[in-house]
C-alpha positions as a Markdown table, in Angstrom:
| # | Residue | x | y | z |
|---|---|---|---|---|
| 1 | Met | 0.0 | 0.0 | 0.0 |
| 2 | Thr | 2.8 | 2.4 | 0.9 |
| 3 | Gln | 4.5 | 1.8 | -2.5 |
| 4 | Leu | 1.2 | 2.4 | -4.3 |
| 5 | Leu | 0.6 | 5.7 | -2.4 |
| 6 | Gly | 4.2 | 6.8 | -3.2 |
| 7 | Gln | 3.6 | 6.2 | -6.9 |
| 8 | Tyr | 0.3 | 8.1 | -6.7 |
| 9 | Phe | 1.8 | 11.2 | -5.1 |
| 10 | Thr | 4.8 | 11.1 | -7.4 |
| 11 | Arg | 2.5 | 11.2 | -10.4 |
| 12 | Leu | 0.3 | 13.8 | -8.8 |
| 13 | Gln | 3.4 | 16.1 | -8.4 |
| 14 | Arg | 4.2 | 15.7 | -12.1 |
| 15 | Thr | 0.7 | 16.4 | -13.3 |
| 16 | Gln | 0.2 | 19.9 | -14.7 |
| 17 | Pro | -3.0 | 21.7 | -13.6 |
| 18 | Trp | -2.9 | 23.5 | -17.0 |
| 19 | Arg | -1.1 | 23.0 | -20.3 |
| 20 | Trp | 0.4 | 25.2 | -23.0 |
| 21 | Arg | -1.5 | 24.6 | -26.2 |
| 22 | Gly | -1.1 | 25.3 | -29.9 |
| 23 | Gln | -2.7 | 24.5 | -33.3 |
| 24 | Val | -1.5 | 22.4 | -36.2 |
| 25 | Ala | -0.4 | 24.7 | -39.1 |
| 26 | Glu | 1.3 | 22.2 | -41.5 |
| 27 | Ser | 2.1 | 18.5 | -41.9 |
| 28 | Val | 5.0 | 17.3 | -44.1 |
| 29 | Gly | 5.8 | 13.6 | -44.0 |
| 30 | Gln | 6.0 | 12.6 | -40.3 |
| 31 | Thr | 6.6 | 16.2 | -39.2 |
| 32 | Ile | 3.9 | 18.3 | -37.7 |
| 33 | Glu | 4.4 | 22.1 | -37.6 |
| 34 | Ser | 2.2 | 24.0 | -35.2 |
| 35 | Ser | 1.8 | 27.6 | -33.8 |
| 36 | Gly | 2.7 | 26.7 | -30.2 |
| 37 | Pro | 2.6 | 25.3 | -27.6 |
| 38 | Leu | 5.4 | 26.6 | -25.4 |
| 39 | Ala | 7.7 | 23.6 | -25.1 |
| 40 | Ser | 11.3 | 22.5 | -25.2 |
| 41 | Val | 13.1 | 20.1 | -27.6 |
| 42 | Gly | 12.5 | 16.5 | -26.5 |
| 43 | Glu | 9.4 | 17.3 | -24.5 |
| 44 | Cys | 6.4 | 15.0 | -24.9 |
| 45 | Cys | 3.2 | 16.5 | -26.3 |
| 46 | Glu | -0.3 | 15.3 | -27.5 |
| 47 | Ile | -2.0 | 16.1 | -30.7 |
| 48 | Val | -5.8 | 15.8 | -30.4 |
| 49 | Asp | -7.7 | 15.5 | -33.7 |
| 50 | Arg | -11.3 | 16.4 | -34.5 |
| 51 | Ser | -12.6 | 13.0 | -33.5 |
| 52 | Gly | -11.0 | 13.3 | -30.1 |
| 53 | Thr | -8.2 | 10.8 | -30.8 |
| 54 | Val | -5.0 | 11.5 | -29.0 |
| 55 | His | -1.7 | 11.2 | -30.9 |
| 56 | Pro | 1.3 | 11.1 | -28.6 |
| 57 | Ala | 4.2 | 13.1 | -30.0 |
| 58 | Glu | 7.6 | 14.6 | -29.2 |
| 59 | Val | 9.0 | 18.0 | -29.9 |
| 60 | Ile | 12.0 | 17.7 | -32.3 |
| 61 | Gly | 12.8 | 21.3 | -33.1 |
| 62 | Phe | 11.5 | 24.7 | -34.2 |
| 63 | Arg | 11.1 | 26.6 | -37.5 |
| 64 | Gly | 10.9 | 30.3 | -36.7 |
| 65 | Pro | 8.2 | 30.8 | -34.0 |
| 66 | Asn | 6.6 | 27.4 | -34.9 |
| 67 | Val | 7.0 | 24.1 | -33.1 |
| 68 | Leu | 8.1 | 21.0 | -35.0 |
| 69 | Ser | 6.9 | 17.7 | -33.5 |
| 70 | Met | 6.8 | 14.1 | -34.6 |
| 71 | Pro | 4.0 | 11.6 | -33.6 |
| 72 | Val | 5.1 | 8.5 | -31.9 |
| 73 | Glu | 2.9 | 6.3 | -34.1 |
| 74 | Ser | 1.3 | 7.8 | -37.2 |
| 75 | Thr | 0.1 | 11.1 | -38.6 |
| 76 | Glu | -3.0 | 9.6 | -39.9 |
| 77 | Gly | -6.1 | 11.5 | -38.9 |
| 78 | Ile | -4.3 | 14.8 | -38.0 |
| 79 | Arg | -5.7 | 17.8 | -39.7 |
| 80 | Phe | -5.0 | 21.6 | -39.9 |
| 81 | Gly | -6.2 | 23.3 | -36.8 |
| 82 | Asp | -6.0 | 20.3 | -34.5 |
| 83 | Thr | -4.9 | 21.0 | -30.9 |
| 84 | Val | -1.3 | 20.4 | -29.8 |
| 85 | Ala | -0.8 | 20.3 | -26.0 |
| 86 | Ala | 2.6 | 20.2 | -24.2 |
| 87 | Leu | 2.8 | 17.7 | -21.4 |
| 88 | Gly | 5.8 | 19.2 | -19.5 |
| 89 | Val | 7.8 | 16.0 | -19.3 |
| 90 | His | 10.4 | 14.1 | -21.3 |
| 91 | Pro | 10.0 | 10.5 | -22.3 |
| 92 | Gln | 10.1 | 8.1 | -19.3 |
| 93 | Ile | 10.0 | 4.5 | -18.4 |
| 94 | Glu | 9.0 | 2.5 | -15.3 |
| 95 | Val | 11.7 | 0.3 | -13.9 |
| 96 | Gly | 11.9 | -2.3 | -11.2 |
| 97 | Pro | 12.8 | -5.9 | -10.4 |
| 98 | Gly | 9.6 | -7.1 | -12.0 |
| 99 | Leu | 11.1 | -6.4 | -15.4 |
| 100 | Met | 13.1 | -9.6 | -15.2 |
| 101 | Gly | 12.0 | -12.2 | -17.8 |
| 102 | Arg | 9.7 | -9.8 | -19.6 |
| 103 | Val | 9.4 | -8.5 | -23.1 |
| 104 | Leu | 8.5 | -4.8 | -23.4 |
| 105 | Asp | 8.1 | -2.2 | -26.1 |
| 106 | Ala | 10.1 | 1.1 | -26.3 |
| 107 | Asp | 7.6 | 2.8 | -23.8 |
| 108 | Gly | 7.9 | 0.0 | -21.3 |
| 109 | Val | 4.6 | -1.6 | -22.1 |
| 110 | Ala | 4.5 | -5.4 | -21.8 |
| 111 | Ile | 4.0 | -7.1 | -25.2 |
| 112 | Asp | 4.5 | -10.7 | -24.0 |
| 113 | Gly | 0.9 | -11.2 | -23.0 |
| 114 | Gly | 1.5 | -10.9 | -19.3 |
| 115 | Arg | 0.5 | -8.2 | -16.8 |
| 116 | Met | 2.3 | -5.0 | -16.6 |
| 117 | Pro | 5.3 | -5.5 | -14.3 |
| 118 | Ala | 5.3 | -3.7 | -11.0 |
| 119 | Ala | 7.4 | -0.5 | -11.1 |
| 120 | Ala | 9.7 | 0.6 | -8.4 |
| 121 | Glu | 10.3 | 4.0 | -9.9 |
| 122 | Thr | 9.9 | 6.1 | -13.1 |
| 123 | Val | 13.1 | 7.4 | -14.7 |
| 124 | Ser | 13.9 | 9.6 | -17.7 |
| 125 | Leu | 15.1 | 7.9 | -20.9 |
| 126 | Asp | 17.8 | 10.5 | -21.2 |
| 127 | Gly | 19.6 | 9.1 | -18.1 |
| 128 | Ala | 21.8 | 10.9 | -15.6 |
| 129 | Val | 25.1 | 12.4 | -16.7 |
| 130 | Arg | 27.8 | 10.6 | -14.8 |
| 131 | Ser | 31.1 | 12.3 | -13.7 |
| 132 | Pro | 34.2 | 10.6 | -15.2 |
| 133 | Leu | 35.4 | 10.3 | -11.6 |
| 134 | Asp | 32.5 | 8.0 | -10.8 |
| 135 | Arg | 34.0 | 5.3 | -13.0 |
| 136 | Val | 36.3 | 2.7 | -11.7 |
| 137 | Pro | 39.2 | 1.0 | -13.6 |
| 138 | Ile | 38.2 | -2.2 | -15.5 |
| 139 | Arg | 40.2 | -5.0 | -14.1 |
| 140 | Thr | 37.9 | -8.1 | -14.0 |
| 141 | Pro | 37.3 | -10.3 | -17.0 |
| 142 | Leu | 33.8 | -11.2 | -18.0 |
| 143 | Gly | 33.2 | -14.6 | -19.5 |
| 144 | Thr | 31.0 | -14.5 | -22.6 |
| 145 | Gly | 30.8 | -18.2 | -23.2 |
| 146 | Ile | 32.4 | -17.8 | -26.6 |
| 147 | Arg | 35.9 | -19.3 | -26.9 |
| 148 | Ala | 37.2 | -16.9 | -29.6 |
| 149 | Leu | 36.2 | -13.9 | -27.5 |
| 150 | Asp | 37.3 | -15.2 | -24.1 |
| 151 | Ala | 40.6 | -16.5 | -25.3 |
| 152 | Met | 41.7 | -14.0 | -28.0 |
| 153 | Leu | 39.6 | -10.9 | -27.3 |
| 154 | Thr | 39.0 | -11.0 | -23.6 |
| 155 | Val | 36.3 | -8.5 | -22.4 |
| 156 | Gly | 36.3 | -6.8 | -19.0 |
| 157 | Arg | 33.3 | -6.0 | -16.8 |
| 158 | Gly | 32.1 | -2.5 | -17.9 |
| 159 | Gln | 33.8 | -2.6 | -21.4 |
| 160 | Arg | 32.0 | -1.4 | -24.5 |
| 161 | Val | 32.5 | -3.6 | -27.6 |
| 162 | Gly | 31.2 | -3.3 | -31.1 |
| 163 | Ile | 30.2 | -6.3 | -33.3 |
| 164 | Phe | 30.8 | -5.3 | -36.9 |
| 165 | Gly | 29.5 | -7.3 | -39.8 |
| 166 | Gly | 27.4 | -7.2 | -43.0 |
| 167 | Ser | 23.9 | -8.5 | -43.2 |
| 168 | Gly | 23.3 | -12.2 | -42.7 |
| 169 | Val | 26.8 | -12.9 | -41.3 |
| 170 | Gly | 25.7 | -14.1 | -37.9 |
| 171 | Lys | 25.4 | -11.1 | -35.6 |
| 172 | Ser | 22.1 | -12.2 | -34.0 |
| 173 | Thr | 23.4 | -15.8 | -33.5 |
| 174 | Leu | 26.5 | -14.4 | -31.7 |
| 175 | Ile | 24.6 | -12.2 | -29.3 |
| 176 | Gly | 22.2 | -15.0 | -28.6 |
| 177 | Met | 25.2 | -17.2 | -27.5 |
| 178 | Met | 26.3 | -14.3 | -25.3 |
| 179 | Thr | 23.0 | -13.8 | -23.6 |
| 180 | Arg | 22.7 | -17.6 | -22.8 |
| 181 | Asn | 26.2 | -18.2 | -21.6 |
| 182 | Thr | 27.4 | -14.9 | -20.0 |
| 183 | Glu | 28.5 | -14.7 | -16.4 |
| 184 | Ala | 26.7 | -11.4 | -15.9 |
| 185 | Asp | 23.9 | -11.1 | -13.2 |
| 186 | Val | 21.4 | -9.5 | -15.6 |
| 187 | Thr | 21.1 | -9.3 | -19.4 |
| 188 | Val | 19.3 | -6.5 | -21.1 |
| 189 | Val | 18.6 | -6.9 | -24.8 |
| 190 | Gly | 17.5 | -4.0 | -27.0 |
| 191 | Leu | 16.1 | -5.0 | -30.5 |
| 192 | Val | 16.1 | -1.7 | -32.4 |
| 193 | Gly | 14.1 | -1.6 | -35.6 |
| 194 | Glu | 14.0 | -5.4 | -35.8 |
| 195 | Arg | 12.0 | -7.3 | -38.4 |
| 196 | Gly | 8.8 | -8.5 | -36.7 |
| 197 | Arg | 9.4 | -12.1 | -37.8 |
| 198 | Glu | 12.7 | -12.2 | -36.1 |
| 199 | Val | 11.6 | -11.1 | -32.7 |
| 200 | Asn | 10.0 | -14.4 | -31.7 |
| 201 | Glu | 12.8 | -16.3 | -33.4 |
| 202 | Phe | 15.3 | -14.5 | -31.3 |
| 203 | Leu | 13.4 | -15.1 | -28.1 |
| 204 | Glu | 12.9 | -18.8 | -28.8 |
| 205 | Asp | 16.0 | -19.8 | -30.7 |
| 206 | Ala | 18.8 | -17.3 | -29.8 |
| 207 | Leu | 17.8 | -16.4 | -26.2 |
| 208 | Gly | 16.0 | -19.6 | -25.2 |
| 209 | Glu | 14.0 | -20.2 | -22.0 |
| 210 | Glu | 17.0 | -20.2 | -19.7 |
| 211 | Gly | 18.4 | -17.0 | -21.1 |
| 212 | Arg | 15.0 | -15.3 | -21.1 |
| 213 | Arg | 14.5 | -15.9 | -17.4 |
| 214 | Arg | 17.4 | -13.6 | -16.4 |
| 215 | Ser | 16.9 | -11.1 | -19.2 |
| 216 | Val | 14.9 | -8.0 | -20.0 |
| 217 | Val | 14.1 | -7.6 | -23.7 |
| 218 | Leu | 12.9 | -4.2 | -25.2 |
| 219 | Val | 11.7 | -4.3 | -28.8 |
| 220 | Ser | 10.9 | -1.8 | -31.5 |
| 221 | Thr | 10.1 | -3.1 | -35.0 |
| 222 | Ser | 11.1 | -1.7 | -38.4 |
| 223 | Asp | 7.6 | -0.5 | -39.2 |
| 224 | Gln | 7.5 | 1.8 | -36.1 |
| 225 | Ser | 8.4 | 5.5 | -36.2 |
| 226 | Pro | 12.0 | 6.6 | -35.8 |
| 227 | Leu | 11.1 | 7.9 | -32.3 |
| 228 | Met | 10.1 | 4.4 | -31.1 |
| 229 | Arg | 13.2 | 3.0 | -32.7 |
| 230 | Met | 15.4 | 5.5 | -30.9 |
| 231 | Arg | 13.5 | 5.0 | -27.6 |
| 232 | Ala | 14.1 | 1.3 | -27.7 |
| 233 | Ala | 17.8 | 1.8 | -27.5 |
| 234 | Leu | 17.4 | 4.5 | -24.8 |
| 235 | Ala | 15.0 | 2.4 | -22.8 |
| 236 | Ala | 17.3 | -0.6 | -22.9 |
| 237 | Thr | 20.2 | 1.5 | -21.6 |
| 238 | Thr | 18.0 | 3.1 | -18.9 |
| 239 | Val | 16.9 | -0.4 | -17.7 |
| 240 | Ala | 20.6 | -1.5 | -17.6 |
| 241 | Glu | 21.4 | 1.6 | -15.6 |
| 242 | Tyr | 18.7 | 0.8 | -13.0 |
| 243 | Phe | 20.0 | -2.7 | -12.4 |
| 244 | Ala | 23.6 | -1.5 | -12.3 |
| 245 | Glu | 22.6 | 1.0 | -9.6 |
| 246 | Gln | 21.4 | -2.0 | -7.6 |
| 247 | Gly | 24.9 | -3.4 | -7.6 |
| 248 | Lys | 24.4 | -5.8 | -10.4 |
| 249 | His | 26.8 | -6.7 | -13.2 |
| 250 | Val | 24.7 | -6.1 | -16.3 |
| 251 | Leu | 25.3 | -7.3 | -19.9 |
| 252 | Leu | 23.6 | -4.9 | -22.3 |
| 253 | Val | 23.2 | -6.1 | -25.9 |
| 254 | Leu | 21.9 | -3.6 | -28.5 |
| 255 | Asp | 21.0 | -4.8 | -31.9 |
| 256 | Ser | 21.7 | -2.6 | -33.7 |
| 257 | Leu | 23.5 | 0.7 | -33.2 |
| 258 | Thr | 23.2 | 1.3 | -37.0 |
| 259 | Arg | 19.4 | 1.4 | -36.8 |
| 260 | Phe | 19.5 | 3.8 | -33.9 |
| 261 | Ala | 21.7 | 6.1 | -36.0 |
| 262 | Met | 19.4 | 5.8 | -39.0 |
| 263 | Ala | 16.4 | 6.7 | -36.8 |
| 264 | Ala | 18.3 | 9.7 | -35.4 |
| 265 | Arg | 19.1 | 10.7 | -39.0 |
| 266 | Glu | 15.5 | 10.6 | -40.0 |
| 267 | Ile | 14.5 | 12.9 | -37.0 |
| 268 | Gly | 17.4 | 15.2 | -37.6 |
| 269 | Leu | 16.6 | 15.7 | -41.3 |
| 270 | Ala | 12.9 | 16.2 | -40.4 |
| 271 | Ala | 13.9 | 18.9 | -38.0 |
| 272 | Gly | 15.9 | 20.7 | -40.7 |
| 273 | Glu | 19.5 | 19.7 | -39.9 |
| 274 | Pro | 22.0 | 19.7 | -42.7 |
| 275 | Pro | 23.1 | 16.3 | -43.9 |
| 276 | Thr | 26.9 | 15.6 | -43.6 |
| 277 | Ala | 28.8 | 12.3 | -44.1 |
| 278 | Lys | 26.6 | 9.8 | -45.9 |
| 279 | Gly | 23.5 | 11.8 | -45.1 |
| 280 | Tyr | 24.0 | 11.6 | -41.3 |
| 281 | Thr | 23.2 | 14.8 | -39.5 |
| 282 | Pro | 25.7 | 16.2 | -36.9 |
| 283 | Ser | 23.4 | 15.4 | -34.0 |
| 284 | Val | 23.6 | 11.7 | -34.9 |
| 285 | Phe | 27.2 | 11.4 | -33.8 |
| 286 | Thr | 26.4 | 13.4 | -30.6 |
| 287 | Arg | 23.6 | 11.0 | -29.8 |
| 288 | Leu | 25.8 | 8.0 | -30.4 |
| 289 | Ala | 28.5 | 9.3 | -28.0 |
| 290 | Lys | 25.9 | 10.2 | -25.3 |
| 291 | Leu | 24.3 | 6.7 | -25.6 |
| 292 | Val | 27.5 | 4.6 | -25.3 |
| 293 | Glu | 29.0 | 6.8 | -22.6 |
| 294 | Arg | 26.1 | 5.8 | -20.3 |
| 295 | Thr | 27.7 | 2.3 | -20.0 |
| 296 | Gly | 30.8 | 1.3 | -18.1 |
| 297 | Ser | 32.2 | 0.2 | -14.7 |
| 298 | Phe | 30.9 | 2.3 | -11.8 |
| 299 | Arg | 31.2 | 2.2 | -8.0 |
| 300 | Ser | 27.7 | 0.7 | -7.7 |
| 301 | Gly | 27.8 | -1.9 | -10.5 |
| 302 | Ser | 28.8 | -2.3 | -14.1 |
| 303 | Ile | 27.3 | -2.4 | -17.6 |
| 304 | Thr | 29.2 | -4.4 | -20.2 |
| 305 | Ala | 27.8 | -3.4 | -23.6 |
| 306 | Phe | 27.9 | -5.1 | -26.9 |
| 307 | Tyr | 26.6 | -3.1 | -29.9 |
| 308 | Thr | 26.0 | -4.6 | -33.3 |
| 309 | Val | 27.0 | -2.4 | -36.2 |
| 310 | Leu | 25.9 | -3.1 | -39.8 |
| 311 | Met | 28.7 | -2.6 | -42.3 |
| 312 | Glu | 27.1 | -1.8 | -45.7 |
| 313 | Gly | 28.9 | -3.8 | -48.3 |
| 314 | Asp | 31.3 | -5.1 | -45.6 |
| 315 | Asp | 33.0 | -1.6 | -45.7 |
| 316 | Gln | 35.0 | -1.0 | -42.6 |
| 317 | Gln | 35.7 | 2.6 | -43.7 |
| 318 | Asp | 32.0 | 3.6 | -43.6 |
| 319 | Pro | 31.7 | 7.0 | -41.7 |
| 320 | Leu | 29.3 | 5.5 | -39.1 |
| 321 | Val | 31.5 | 2.4 | -38.6 |
| 322 | Asp | 34.6 | 4.6 | -38.1 |
| 323 | Ala | 32.8 | 6.9 | -35.7 |
| 324 | Val | 31.4 | 4.0 | -33.6 |
| 325 | Arg | 34.8 | 2.3 | -33.5 |
| 326 | Ser | 36.4 | 5.4 | -32.1 |
| 327 | Leu | 33.8 | 5.5 | -29.2 |
| 328 | Leu | 34.2 | 1.9 | -28.1 |
| 329 | Asp | 36.8 | -0.1 | -26.2 |
| 330 | Gly | 37.1 | -2.8 | -28.8 |
| 331 | His | 35.6 | -4.2 | -31.9 |
| 332 | Val | 34.8 | -7.7 | -33.2 |
| 333 | Val | 34.7 | -8.0 | -37.0 |
| 334 | Leu | 32.6 | -10.8 | -38.5 |
| 335 | Ser | 33.9 | -12.1 | -41.9 |
| 336 | Arg | 31.6 | -13.1 | -44.7 |
| 337 | Ser | 34.4 | -15.3 | -46.2 |
| 338 | Leu | 34.8 | -17.2 | -43.0 |
| 339 | Ala | 31.0 | -17.7 | -42.8 |
| 340 | Ala | 31.1 | -19.0 | -46.4 |
| 341 | Glu | 33.7 | -21.6 | -45.3 |
| 342 | Gly | 31.4 | -22.8 | -42.4 |
| 343 | Trp | 33.6 | -21.1 | -39.8 |
| 344 | Tyr | 31.2 | -20.2 | -37.0 |
| 345 | Pro | 31.3 | -17.8 | -35.2 |
| 346 | Pro | 33.0 | -16.1 | -38.2 |
| 347 | Ile | 35.1 | -13.8 | -36.1 |
| 348 | Gln | 38.1 | -12.3 | -38.0 |
| 349 | Ile | 40.6 | -12.3 | -35.2 |
| 350 | Leu | 43.2 | -10.3 | -37.1 |
| 351 | Asp | 40.8 | -7.4 | -37.7 |
| 352 | Ser | 39.4 | -7.5 | -34.2 |
| 353 | Ile | 40.8 | -6.1 | -30.9 |
| 354 | Ser | 39.9 | -5.7 | -27.3 |
| 355 | Arg | 41.7 | -2.6 | -26.0 |
| 356 | Leu | 41.3 | -3.7 | -22.4 |
| 357 | Met | 42.5 | -7.2 | -22.8 |
| 358 | Pro | 46.0 | -6.4 | -21.3 |
| 359 | Ala | 44.3 | -4.9 | -18.2 |
| 360 | Val | 41.9 | -7.9 | -17.6 |
| 361 | Ala | 44.0 | -10.9 | -18.8 |
| 362 | Gly | 47.1 | -12.3 | -17.1 |
| 363 | Pro | 50.6 | -12.1 | -18.7 |
| 364 | Glu | 50.6 | -15.8 | -19.7 |
| 365 | His | 47.1 | -15.5 | -21.2 |
| 366 | Cys | 48.2 | -12.5 | -23.3 |
| 367 | Glu | 51.4 | -14.2 | -24.5 |
| 368 | Gln | 49.5 | -17.3 | -25.5 |
| 369 | Ala | 46.9 | -15.3 | -27.4 |
| 370 | Ala | 49.6 | -13.3 | -29.1 |
| 371 | Leu | 51.3 | -16.5 | -30.2 |
| 372 | Leu | 48.2 | -17.8 | -31.9 |
| 373 | Arg | 47.5 | -14.4 | -33.4 |
| 374 | Arg | 51.0 | -14.3 | -34.9 |
| 375 | Leu | 50.6 | -17.7 | -36.4 |
| 376 | Met | 47.3 | -16.7 | -37.9 |
| 377 | Ala | 48.9 | -13.6 | -39.4 |
| 378 | Val | 51.8 | -15.6 | -40.9 |
| 379 | Tyr | 49.3 | -17.9 | -42.6 |
| 380 | Ala | 47.1 | -15.1 | -43.8 |
| 381 | His | 50.2 | -13.3 | -45.4 |
| 382 | Ser | 51.1 | -16.4 | -47.4 |
| 383 | Glu | 47.7 | -18.1 | -47.9 |
| 384 | Asp | 47.6 | -17.5 | -51.7 |
| 385 | Leu | 51.0 | -19.1 | -52.1 |
| 386 | Val | 49.9 | -22.1 | -50.1 |
| 387 | Arg | 46.6 | -22.5 | -51.9 |
| 388 | Ile | 48.2 | -22.6 | -55.4 |
| 389 | Gly | 51.0 | -24.9 | -54.3 |
| 390 | Ala | 53.8 | -22.4 | -54.8 |
| 391 | Tyr | 55.1 | -22.7 | -51.3 |
| 392 | Lys | 57.8 | -25.3 | -50.6 |
| 393 | Ala | 57.8 | -26.8 | -47.1 |
| 394 | Gly | 60.8 | -25.9 | -45.0 |
| 395 | Ser | 61.3 | -22.5 | -46.7 |
| 396 | Asp | 59.8 | -20.6 | -43.8 |
| 397 | Pro | 59.8 | -22.2 | -40.3 |
| 398 | Asp | 57.1 | -19.8 | -39.0 |
| 399 | Leu | 54.8 | -20.6 | -41.9 |
| 400 | Asp | 55.5 | -24.3 | -41.4 |
| 401 | Arg | 54.5 | -23.9 | -37.8 |
| 402 | Ala | 51.3 | -22.0 | -38.8 |
| 403 | Leu | 50.4 | -24.7 | -41.3 |
| 404 | Arg | 50.7 | -27.4 | -38.7 |
| 405 | Ala | 48.6 | -25.4 | -36.3 |
| 406 | Arg | 45.9 | -24.5 | -38.8 |
| 407 | Asn | 43.5 | -27.3 | -38.1 |
| 408 | Ala | 43.9 | -27.1 | -34.3 |
| 409 | Leu | 43.3 | -23.3 | -34.4 |
| 410 | Arg | 40.1 | -23.8 | -36.4 |
| 411 | Ala | 38.8 | -26.4 | -34.0 |
| 412 | Phe | 39.6 | -24.1 | -31.1 |
| 413 | Leu | 38.0 | -21.0 | -32.5 |
| 414 | Thr | 34.9 | -22.5 | -34.0 |
| 415 | Gln | 31.9 | -23.3 | -31.8 |
| 416 | Ala | 28.4 | -24.6 | -32.2 |
| 417 | Ala | 25.6 | -22.1 | -31.2 |
| 418 | Ser | 24.4 | -24.5 | -28.5 |
| 419 | Glu | 27.9 | -25.2 | -27.0 |
| 420 | Gln | 28.5 | -23.7 | -23.6 |
| 421 | Val | 32.1 | -22.9 | -22.6 |
| 422 | Cys | 33.4 | -22.0 | -19.1 |
| 423 | Phe | 35.9 | -19.1 | -19.0 |
| 424 | Asn | 38.5 | -21.1 | -16.9 |
| 425 | Glu | 38.1 | -24.2 | -19.2 |
| 426 | Cys | 38.7 | -21.9 | -22.2 |
| 427 | Leu | 42.0 | -20.6 | -20.7 |
| 428 | Gln | 43.1 | -24.2 | -20.1 |
| 429 | His | 42.4 | -25.1 | -23.7 |
| 430 | Leu | 44.2 | -22.0 | -24.8 |
| 431 | Ala | 47.3 | -22.9 | -22.8 |
| 432 | Ala | 47.3 | -26.5 | -24.1 |
| 433 | Leu | 47.0 | -25.3 | -27.7 |
| 434 | Ala | 49.8 | -22.8 | -27.3 |
| 435 | Ala | 52.1 | -25.5 | -25.8 |
| 436 | Glu | 51.2 | -27.9 | -28.6 |
| 437 | Val | 51.8 | -25.5 | -31.6 |
């Protein structure tokens, strides 16, 4: 009863006895231009059409004295002269322990057929700006359950890592393996702009019943507005922040950061921002930096984040790819050629790096991983000669060693999607392989 009364009085304090209002003056695409109300950028508002239907919206900018807003769902039914009312609040979501095991939309509404989860508090999707001094050094490794990552690209609690790959290479399968096998206390998954067909497939196949019990999944589909797609990423990060503040070690998986950037680009262009690199507006890169900076290792808990990034045409020099790579603490590159060979997960070790591996892995571990990486680099440098039969055995001792280790390396780095790997066992296998080759 006390909790319910607390929620009631909190909402009562936030309720405005009056609202600033305006009128719709113009509609272009998904953008509504109105004369008023008095509101700030990012503030929630409502558009009430002639039939009394309420269209939730958000203020995205101004054009002269007029307000530019974008409906959360659709502009259908909105006409000239309809009322626009400012709500005086920014987008929020209700959080609490009851979110565990649930599937929600970007507004925090349950879409899994169950009751709405009980909320402990209501927080803004923008999150709190943390001081750099609130962060603590990352020194503890986090087992992901994937041999190639744990052995060669070790991740620390609170690290931010990007998973870069083209379409259909295996990003969703990889994050599914992480969510099932990770050593984190809580997993938060954000599916941003996902195809509707793939949501259930991810829940049942990639996540599974066991993974779903200790996860919170927030979903926006590709047919929803750019506001909802952006809010899905922000909501997932906000939920991760809540559990981290409770002292939990959280694994945040966001699929994908590219769709978040595309949604931000749509909103920026609608608000009149000038397009820059590949059509992305300047605010896109600001939003990306603000989003990823909300994760990390803090005094109260940690958020280890994996962000998938779509490389169009497998181009690693794409402006968005390059910008994201500069913001993160490591990147995992998925190779289409490895996938074509049946090498799963198709992680291109030589193009991938974990910048914090020296800080979270022991000296012996780093030496063993460096040895295997060196042998892979030697083989890659002379692969064409080997394949056409132009290399004569004994000409290069390092290449001979790499050729002998090739099959063992492949067996070690490949892994079935259903295979579970313990972090300590992975290190033992790595040490045995390094001694053998």
